[in-house]
ZADO-1210 file (C-alpha; in nm, 4 decimals, padded with zeros to 6 digits):
<atoms>
<atom x="10.6692" y="18.2498" z="16.5854" code="UNK" pos="1"/>
<atom x="10.3421" y="18.2294" z="16.7485" code="UNK" pos="2"/>
<atom x="10.0996" y="18.4908" z="16.5861" code="UNK" pos="3"/>
<atom x="09.7847" y="18.6215" z="16.7671" code="UNK" pos="4"/>
<atom x="09.4557" y="18.5794" z="16.5872" code="UNK" pos="5"/>
<atom x="09.1401" y="18.6779" z="16.6087" code="UNK" pos="6"/>
<atom x="08.9075" y="18.3549" z="16.5074" code="UNK" pos="7"/>
<atom x="08.5369" y="18.3615" z="16.4558" code="UNK" pos="8"/>
<atom x="08.2748" y="18.0949" z="16.3166" code="UNK" pos="9"/>
<atom x="07.9544" y="18.1030" z="16.2349" code="UNK" pos="10"/>
<atom x="07.7309" y="17.8788" z="16.1207" code="UNK" pos="11"/>
<atom x="07.3210" y="17.9246" z="15.9946" code="UNK" pos="12"/>
<atom x="07.0784" y="17.6571" z="15.8765" code="UNK" pos="13"/>
<atom x="07.0001" y="17.9315" z="15.5849" code="UNK" pos="14"/>
<atom x="06.6299" y="18.0697" z="15.5117" code="UNK" pos="15"/>
<atom x="06.4934" y="17.7325" z="15.3083" code="UNK" pos="16"/>
<atom x="06.6501" y="17.4163" z="15.5018" code="UNK" pos="17"/>
<atom x="06.5090" y="17.2462" z="15.8023" code="UNK" pos="18"/>
<atom x="06.8651" y="17.1881" z="15.9403" code="UNK" pos="19"/>
<atom x="07.2104" y="17.2378" z="15.9144" code="UNK" pos="20"/>
<atom x="07.4133" y="17.0050" z="15.7228" code="UNK" pos="21"/>
<atom x="07.7181" y="17.1794" z="15.7448" code="UNK" pos="22"/>
<atom x="07.9395" y="17.0908" z="16.0427" code="UNK" pos="23"/>
<atom x="08.3473" y="17.2510" z="16.1412" code="UNK" pos="24"/>
<atom x="08.6217" y="17.1657" z="16.3101" code="UNK" pos="25"/>
<atom x="08.8643" y="17.3821" z="16.5409" code="UNK" pos="26"/>
<atom x="09.1852" y="17.1948" z="16.6670" code="UNK" pos="27"/>
<atom x="08.9409" y="16.8832" z="16.6477" code="UNK" pos="28"/>
<atom x="08.6183" y="17.0205" z="16.8009" code="UNK" pos="29"/>
<atom x="08.3554" y="16.9846" z="16.6148" code="UNK" pos="30"/>
<atom x="08.0305" y="17.1571" z="16.5819" code="UNK" pos="31"/>
<atom x="07.7507" y="17.0165" z="16.8866" code="UNK" pos="32"/>
<atom x="07.5167" y="16.7959" z="16.6553" code="UNK" pos="33"/>
<atom x="07.2394" y="16.9655" z="16.8171" code="UNK" pos="34"/>
<atom x="07.3374" y="17.3513" z="16.7280" code="UNK" pos="35"/>
<atom x="07.1885" y="17.4202" z="16.3801" code="UNK" pos="36"/>
<atom x="07.2908" y="17.8402" z="16.4325" code="UNK" pos="37"/>
<atom x="07.5680" y="17.9273" z="16.6747" code="UNK" pos="38"/>
<atom x="07.8339" y="18.1795" z="16.6738" code="UNK" pos="39"/>
<atom x="08.1929" y="18.1628" z="16.8211" code="UNK" pos="40"/>
<atom x="08.4657" y="18.4293" z="16.8454" code="UNK" pos="41"/>
<atom x="08.7798" y="18.5389" z="17.0274" code="UNK" pos="42"/>
<atom x="09.1360" y="18.5769" z="17.0043" code="UNK" pos="43"/>
<atom x="09.3572" y="18.2518" z="17.0090" code="UNK" pos="44"/>
<atom x="09.7527" y="18.2230" z="17.0152" code="UNK" pos="45"/>
<atom x="09.9954" y="17.9125" z="16.9491" code="UNK" pos="46"/>
<atom x="10.1942" y="17.7581" z="16.7161" code="UNK" pos="47"/>
<atom x="09.9490" y="17.5165" z="16.5821" code="UNK" pos="48"/>
<atom x="09.6357" y="17.5202" z="16.4585" code="UNK" pos="49"/>
<atom x="09.3433" y="17.3377" z="16.2600" code="UNK" pos="50"/>
<atom x="09.0202" y="17.4986" z="16.0906" code="UNK" pos="51"/>
<atom x="08.7788" y="17.2908" z="15.8735" code="UNK" pos="52"/>
<atom x="08.4638" y="17.3293" z="15.6951" code="UNK" pos="53"/>
<atom x="08.2569" y="17.0219" z="15.6052" code="UNK" pos="54"/>
<atom x="07.9381" y="17.1172" z="15.4063" code="UNK" pos="55"/>
<atom x="07.7052" y="16.7590" z="15.4073" code="UNK" pos="56"/>
<atom x="07.4756" y="16.6469" z="15.1269" code="UNK" pos="57"/>
<atom x="07.2217" y="16.3954" z="15.0751" code="UNK" pos="58"/>
<atom x="06.9173" y="16.4428" z="15.2695" code="UNK" pos="59"/>
<atom x="06.7074" y="16.2708" z="15.5157" code="UNK" pos="60"/>
<atom x="07.0006" y="16.3225" z="15.7668" code="UNK" pos="61"/>
<atom x="07.2596" y="16.1529" z="15.5955" code="UNK" pos="62"/>
<atom x="07.4316" y="16.4810" z="15.5206" code="UNK" pos="63"/>
<atom x="07.4728" y="16.6113" z="15.9143" code="UNK" pos="64"/>
<atom x="07.5781" y="16.2570" z="15.9675" code="UNK" pos="65"/>
<atom x="07.8733" y="16.2340" z="15.7015" code="UNK" pos="66"/>
<atom x="07.9800" y="16.6172" z="15.7762" code="UNK" pos="67"/>
<atom x="08.0299" y="16.5210" z="16.1353" code="UNK" pos="68"/>
<atom x="08.1796" y="16.2097" z="16.1349" code="UNK" pos="69"/>
<atom x="08.4220" y="16.4277" z="15.9012" code="UNK" pos="70"/>
<atom x="08.4631" y="16.6771" z="16.2020" code="UNK" pos="71"/>
<atom x="08.4962" y="16.4789" z="16.4884" code="UNK" pos="72"/>
<atom x="08.7782" y="16.2312" z="16.3030" code="UNK" pos="73"/>
<atom x="08.9883" y="16.5732" z="16.2322" code="UNK" pos="74"/>
<atom x="09.0422" y="16.5050" z="16.6598" code="UNK" pos="75"/>
<atom x="09.2684" y="16.2530" z="16.5654" code="UNK" pos="76"/>
<atom x="09.4397" y="16.3909" z="16.2493" code="UNK" pos="77"/>
<atom x="09.5036" y="16.7349" z="16.4371" code="UNK" pos="78"/>
<atom x="09.6882" y="16.5086" z="16.7110" code="UNK" pos="79"/>
<atom x="09.9167" y="16.3212" z="16.4641" code="UNK" pos="80"/>
<atom x="10.0025" y="16.6632" z="16.2716" code="UNK" pos="81"/>
<atom x="10.1100" y="16.8196" z="16.5378" code="UNK" pos="82"/>
<atom x="10.3786" y="16.5461" z="16.5947" code="UNK" pos="83"/>
<atom x="10.4826" y="16.5332" z="16.1872" code="UNK" pos="84"/>
<atom x="10.7342" y="16.7232" z="15.9872" code="UNK" pos="85"/>
<atom x="10.5305" y="16.9388" z="15.6889" code="UNK" pos="86"/>
<atom x="10.7138" y="16.6492" z="15.4339" code="UNK" pos="87"/>
<atom x="10.4714" y="16.3912" z="15.6298" code="UNK" pos="88"/>
<atom x="10.1827" y="16.5973" z="15.6273" code="UNK" pos="89"/>
<atom x="10.0340" y="16.4753" z="15.2988" code="UNK" pos="90"/>
<atom x="10.0539" y="16.1041" z="15.4000" code="UNK" pos="91"/>
<atom x="09.8413" y="16.1714" z="15.7501" code="UNK" pos="92"/>
<atom x="09.6144" y="16.3492" z="15.5642" code="UNK" pos="93"/>
<atom x="09.5782" y="16.0872" z="15.2870" code="UNK" pos="94"/>
<atom x="09.4999" y="15.8236" z="15.5710" code="UNK" pos="95"/>
<atom x="09.2447" y="16.0607" z="15.7237" code="UNK" pos="96"/>
<atom x="09.0285" y="16.1253" z="15.4072" code="UNK" pos="97"/>
<atom x="08.9903" y="15.7052" z="15.3385" code="UNK" pos="98"/>
<atom x="08.9591" y="15.5975" z="15.6644" code="UNK" pos="99"/>
<atom x="08.6904" y="15.8864" z="15.6839" code="UNK" pos="100"/>
<atom x="08.5639" y="15.7742" z="15.3719" code="UNK" pos="101"/>
<atom x="08.5430" y="15.4603" z="15.4371" code="UNK" pos="102"/>
<atom x="08.3288" y="15.5052" z="15.7782" code="UNK" pos="103"/>
<atom x="08.1204" y="15.7463" z="15.5859" code="UNK" pos="104"/>
<atom x="08.0104" y="15.5179" z="15.3315" code="UNK" pos="105"/>
<atom x="07.9863" y="15.2445" z="15.6091" code="UNK" pos="106"/>
<atom x="07.7374" y="15.4305" z="15.7742" code="UNK" pos="107"/>
<atom x="07.5599" y="15.5055" z="15.5054" code="UNK" pos="108"/>
<atom x="07.5179" y="15.1400" z="15.3826" code="UNK" pos="109"/>
<atom x="07.3682" y="15.0164" z="15.7131" code="UNK" pos="110"/>
<atom x="07.1297" y="15.3041" z="15.7294" code="UNK" pos="111"/>
<atom x="06.9836" y="15.1718" z="15.3953" code="UNK" pos="112"/>
<atom x="07.0828" y="15.5417" z="15.2425" code="UNK" pos="113"/>
<atom x="07.2829" y="15.4868" z="14.9336" code="UNK" pos="114"/>
<atom x="07.3396" y="15.8747" z="14.9125" code="UNK" pos="115"/>
<atom x="07.5375" y="16.0953" z="15.1377" code="UNK" pos="116"/>
<atom x="07.8440" y="16.2688" z="15.1670" code="UNK" pos="117"/>
<atom x="08.0462" y="16.5727" z="15.2578" code="UNK" pos="118"/>
<atom x="08.2912" y="16.8183" z="15.1229" code="UNK" pos="119"/>
<atom x="08.6021" y="16.9129" z="15.2961" code="UNK" pos="120"/>
<atom x="08.8309" y="17.2286" z="15.2829" code="UNK" pos="121"/>
<atom x="09.0895" y="17.2513" z="15.6090" code="UNK" pos="122"/>
<atom x="09.3932" y="17.3965" z="15.6710" code="UNK" pos="123"/>
<atom x="09.6504" y="17.3039" z="15.9563" code="UNK" pos="124"/>
<atom x="09.9221" y="17.5938" z="16.0474" code="UNK" pos="125"/>
<atom x="10.2043" y="17.5639" z="16.2056" code="UNK" pos="126"/>
<atom x="10.4623" y="17.7969" z="16.3050" code="UNK" pos="127"/>
<atom x="10.2899" y="18.0308" z="16.0842" code="UNK" pos="128"/>
<atom x="10.2430" y="17.8510" z="15.8046" code="UNK" pos="129"/>
<atom x="09.9424" y="17.7533" z="15.6627" code="UNK" pos="130"/>
<atom x="09.8967" y="17.4288" z="15.4332" code="UNK" pos="131"/>
<atom x="09.5680" y="17.3794" z="15.2826" code="UNK" pos="132"/>
<atom x="09.3654" y="17.0982" z="15.1389" code="UNK" pos="133"/>
<atom x="09.0429" y="17.0418" z="15.0203" code="UNK" pos="134"/>
<atom x="08.7782" y="16.7642" z="14.8444" code="UNK" pos="135"/>
<atom x="08.4724" y="16.9208" z="14.7130" code="UNK" pos="136"/>
<atom x="08.3472" y="17.2729" z="14.6551" code="UNK" pos="137"/>
<atom x="08.4080" y="17.4442" z="14.9930" code="UNK" pos="138"/>
<atom x="08.6545" y="17.6954" z="14.9758" code="UNK" pos="139"/>
<atom x="08.9873" y="17.8200" z="15.1506" code="UNK" pos="140"/>
<atom x="09.0192" y="18.2154" z="15.0335" code="UNK" pos="141"/>
<atom x="09.3204" y="18.4303" z="15.1361" code="UNK" pos="142"/>
<atom x="09.2693" y="18.8213" z="15.1880" code="UNK" pos="143"/>
<atom x="09.5851" y="19.0282" z="15.1154" code="UNK" pos="144"/>
<atom x="09.6504" y="19.3601" z="15.0516" code="UNK" pos="145"/>
<atom x="09.2774" y="19.4468" z="15.0107" code="UNK" pos="146"/>
<atom x="09.2412" y="19.1145" z="14.7512" code="UNK" pos="147"/>
<atom x="09.0873" y="18.7540" z="14.7530" code="UNK" pos="148"/>
<atom x="09.2438" y="18.4872" z="14.6342" code="UNK" pos="149"/>
<atom x="09.0945" y="18.1820" z="14.5966" code="UNK" pos="150"/>
<atom x="09.3386" y="17.8926" z="14.7034" code="UNK" pos="151"/>
<atom x="09.1384" y="17.6263" z="14.7051" code="UNK" pos="152"/>
<atom x="08.9939" y="17.4485" z="14.3646" code="UNK" pos="153"/>
<atom x="08.6148" y="17.3378" z="14.3153" code="UNK" pos="154"/>
<atom x="08.5908" y="16.9620" z="14.2373" code="UNK" pos="155"/>
<atom x="08.2812" y="17.0279" z="14.0386" code="UNK" pos="156"/>
<atom x="08.1829" y="16.9423" z="13.6681" code="UNK" pos="157"/>
<atom x="08.1490" y="17.3226" z="13.6130" code="UNK" pos="158"/>
<atom x="08.5803" y="17.3145" z="13.6954" code="UNK" pos="159"/>
<atom x="08.5904" y="17.0145" z="13.4681" code="UNK" pos="160"/>
<atom x="08.4820" y="17.1685" z="13.1736" code="UNK" pos="161"/>
<atom x="08.6877" y="17.4978" z="13.1922" code="UNK" pos="162"/>
<atom x="08.9956" y="17.2684" z="13.2062" code="UNK" pos="163"/>
<atom x="08.9086" y="17.0934" z="12.9258" code="UNK" pos="164"/>
<atom x="08.8074" y="17.4374" z="12.7476" code="UNK" pos="165"/>
<atom x="08.4268" y="17.4107" z="12.7276" code="UNK" pos="166"/>
<atom x="08.3404" y="17.6299" z="12.9629" code="UNK" pos="167"/>
<atom x="08.5254" y="18.0186" z="13.0060" code="UNK" pos="168"/>
<atom x="08.5613" y="18.0522" z="13.4443" code="UNK" pos="169"/>
<atom x="08.2689" y="18.3300" z="13.4249" code="UNK" pos="170"/>
<atom x="07.9936" y="18.0343" z="13.2571" code="UNK" pos="171"/>
<atom x="08.1773" y="17.7598" z="13.4766" code="UNK" pos="172"/>
<atom x="08.1169" y="17.9916" z="13.8135" code="UNK" pos="173"/>
<atom x="07.7060" y="18.0640" z="13.6507" code="UNK" pos="174"/>
<atom x="07.6340" y="17.6791" z="13.5253" code="UNK" pos="175"/>
<atom x="07.4148" y="17.4327" z="13.6941" code="UNK" pos="176"/>
<atom x="07.7108" y="17.2380" z="13.6824" code="UNK" pos="177"/>
<atom x="07.8867" y="17.4385" z="13.9464" code="UNK" pos="178"/>
<atom x="07.7196" y="17.2382" z="14.1999" code="UNK" pos="179"/>
<atom x="07.7856" y="16.8998" z="14.0803" code="UNK" pos="180"/>
<atom x="08.0669" y="16.7556" z="14.2899" code="UNK" pos="181"/>
<atom x="08.3325" y="16.5340" z="14.1281" code="UNK" pos="182"/>
<atom x="08.4933" y="16.4477" z="14.4585" code="UNK" pos="183"/>
<atom x="08.3640" y="16.4500" z="14.8409" code="UNK" pos="184"/>
<atom x="08.4073" y="16.2067" z="15.1690" code="UNK" pos="185"/>
<atom x="08.1894" y="15.9553" z="15.0642" code="UNK" pos="186"/>
<atom x="08.1750" y="15.9128" z="14.6660" code="UNK" pos="187"/>
<atom x="08.4706" y="15.5925" z="14.7111" code="UNK" pos="188"/>
<atom x="08.1906" y="15.3305" z="14.7731" code="UNK" pos="189"/>
<atom x="08.4637" y="15.0552" z="14.6494" code="UNK" pos="190"/>
<atom x="08.7335" y="15.1772" z="14.8434" code="UNK" pos="191"/>
<atom x="08.9855" y="15.2308" z="14.5370" code="UNK" pos="192"/>
<atom x="09.1281" y="15.5534" z="14.7263" code="UNK" pos="193"/>
<atom x="09.0076" y="15.8772" z="14.7233" code="UNK" pos="194"/>
<atom x="09.2892" y="16.1727" z="14.7847" code="UNK" pos="195"/>
<atom x="09.2507" y="16.5251" z="14.9158" code="UNK" pos="196"/>
<atom x="09.4298" y="16.8377" z="14.6833" code="UNK" pos="197"/>
<atom x="09.7056" y="16.9990" z="14.8291" code="UNK" pos="198"/>
<atom x="09.7794" y="17.3286" z="14.7692" code="UNK" pos="199"/>
<atom x="10.0844" y="17.5248" z="14.8355" code="UNK" pos="200"/>
<atom x="10.1899" y="17.6449" z="15.1618" code="UNK" pos="201"/>
<atom x="10.1747" y="18.0061" z="15.2407" code="UNK" pos="202"/>
<atom x="10.2140" y="18.2851" z="15.5166" code="UNK" pos="203"/>
<atom x="09.9541" y="18.5020" z="15.6041" code="UNK" pos="204"/>
<atom x="10.0600" y="18.8534" z="15.6808" code="UNK" pos="205"/>
<atom x="09.9731" y="19.0948" z="15.9631" code="UNK" pos="206"/>
<atom x="09.6502" y="19.2447" z="15.8610" code="UNK" pos="207"/>
<atom x="09.5254" y="18.9483" z="15.6073" code="UNK" pos="208"/>
<atom x="09.2405" y="18.7264" z="15.6692" code="UNK" pos="209"/>
<atom x="09.1639" y="18.3693" z="15.6152" code="UNK" pos="210"/>
<atom x="08.8235" y="18.2337" z="15.4936" code="UNK" pos="211"/>
<atom x="08.7330" y="17.8889" z="15.5307" code="UNK" pos="212"/>
<atom x="08.3401" y="17.8126" z="15.4046" code="UNK" pos="213"/>
<atom x="08.0622" y="17.6190" z="15.2223" code="UNK" pos="214"/>
<atom x="07.8910" y="17.7549" z="14.9110" code="UNK" pos="215"/>
<atom x="07.6589" y="17.8619" z="15.1095" code="UNK" pos="216"/>
<atom x="07.8340" y="18.1629" z="15.1835" code="UNK" pos="217"/>
<atom x="08.0019" y="18.2134" z="14.8661" code="UNK" pos="218"/>
<atom x="07.6743" y="18.1846" z="14.6491" code="UNK" pos="219"/>
<atom x="07.4914" y="18.4441" z="14.8482" code="UNK" pos="220"/>
<atom x="07.7633" y="18.6948" z="14.9257" code="UNK" pos="221"/>
<atom x="07.9835" y="18.8878" z="14.6363" code="UNK" pos="222"/>
<atom x="08.3175" y="18.8859" z="14.6039" code="UNK" pos="223"/>
<atom x="08.3040" y="19.3060" z="14.6803" code="UNK" pos="224"/>
<atom x="08.0767" y="19.2110" z="14.9934" code="UNK" pos="225"/>
<atom x="08.3163" y="18.9400" z="15.1390" code="UNK" pos="226"/>
<atom x="08.5995" y="19.1825" z="15.0865" code="UNK" pos="227"/>
<atom x="08.4529" y="19.4664" z="15.2526" code="UNK" pos="228"/>
<atom x="08.3407" y="19.2494" z="15.5536" code="UNK" pos="229"/>
<atom x="08.7051" y="19.0826" z="15.5877" code="UNK" pos="230"/>
<atom x="08.8801" y="19.4578" z="15.6105" code="UNK" pos="231"/>
<atom x="08.6064" y="19.5818" z="15.8677" code="UNK" pos="232"/>
<atom x="08.7042" y="19.6388" z="16.2361" code="UNK" pos="233"/>
<atom x="08.4320" y="19.3487" z="16.3928" code="UNK" pos="234"/>
<atom x="08.4616" y="19.1502" z="16.6806" code="UNK" pos="235"/>
<atom x="08.2641" y="18.9013" z="16.4901" code="UNK" pos="236"/>
<atom x="08.3762" y="18.8445" z="16.0654" code="UNK" pos="237"/>
<atom x="08.2420" y="18.5189" z="16.0547" code="UNK" pos="238"/>
<atom x="07.8590" y="18.5933" z="16.1972" code="UNK" pos="239"/>
<atom x="07.8547" y="18.9110" z="15.9489" code="UNK" pos="240"/>
<atom x="07.9128" y="18.7244" z="15.6543" code="UNK" pos="241"/>
<atom x="07.7131" y="18.4438" z="15.7132" code="UNK" pos="242"/>
<atom x="07.4020" y="18.7104" z="15.8363" code="UNK" pos="243"/>
<atom x="07.4717" y="18.8630" z="15.4956" code="UNK" pos="244"/>
<atom x="07.4333" y="18.5577" z="15.3159" code="UNK" pos="245"/>
<atom x="07.1134" y="18.4634" z="15.5031" code="UNK" pos="246"/>
<atom x="06.9973" y="18.7975" z="15.4176" code="UNK" pos="247"/>
<atom x="07.0338" y="18.8045" z="15.0232" code="UNK" pos="248"/>
<atom x="06.8892" y="18.4453" z="14.9910" code="UNK" pos="249"/>
<atom x="07.0057" y="18.2141" z="15.2229" code="UNK" pos="250"/>
<atom x="06.9180" y="17.9181" z="15.0093" code="UNK" pos="251"/>
<atom x="07.1513" y="17.7036" z="15.1481" code="UNK" pos="252"/>
<atom x="07.3051" y="17.6149" z="15.5200" code="UNK" pos="253"/>
<atom x="07.6145" y="17.8541" z="15.5841" code="UNK" pos="254"/>
<atom x="07.9330" y="17.7923" z="15.7556" code="UNK" pos="255"/>
<atom x="08.2505" y="17.9977" z="15.7459" code="UNK" pos="256"/>
<atom x="08.5869" y="18.0270" z="15.9819" code="UNK" pos="257"/>
<atom x="08.7708" y="18.3805" z="15.9616" code="UNK" pos="258"/>
<atom x="09.1093" y="18.3690" z="16.1196" code="UNK" pos="259"/>
<atom x="09.2789" y="18.7694" z="16.1167" code="UNK" pos="260"/>
<atom x="09.6466" y="18.7714" z="16.1752" code="UNK" pos="261"/>
<atom x="09.6330" y="19.0899" z="16.4563" code="UNK" pos="262"/>
<atom x="10.0207" y="19.1263" z="16.4957" code="UNK" pos="263"/>
<atom x="10.3388" y="18.8624" z="16.5457" code="UNK" pos="264"/>
</atoms>
């Protein structure tokens, strides 16, 4: 059944960076490369929707190149997913990941720069069911019944140490290792194969909210702040979140997509 979604998107340089290495994709339409600060909001309907946030890193303009490649290539992925059944989604996404990774690696090599890459946090929504997947530390959250749940897993050294019982969860979240990525698009330079992590599909209830964001948001905003803003009756919740992250320090680029389910 189709649902009406109040969709808002915001991306901002932050206070300490000259350019914005983040990108986003809505149904395969990527953020224009010349826009470092922008906001979009409005209602959207339909049975299929692709939302993705890509956080580039590497400096020397390579981060924004990597994230833009990933965002632009998502158009082909979205077109393919629309014609597939859910049991075929993972194969299509893995193909996208490996082809995108290869293109990023080629671009880096041709530029003479061996540093660069991008994270990815994305969802494909079909018939009201959300299919989430990610690589890196950009996150997917679900607000349901006033509780904020992190759907995605951070692919960082800190989380590896948490799983090995070296860190507690609190130590992992505050450790310098929390920003040391173990997976990202651009890491597989030898072409051995790189897969996204898939998470259990879910349904967003009426009144619930989906949040996809780069670490520039959740590093600067507390969980309670995020919940409060997602629950507010605002025309552009994503802008509210991004502006709060910037006001709280804005040490990194900030990008977020908010999808609020209004009614069936």
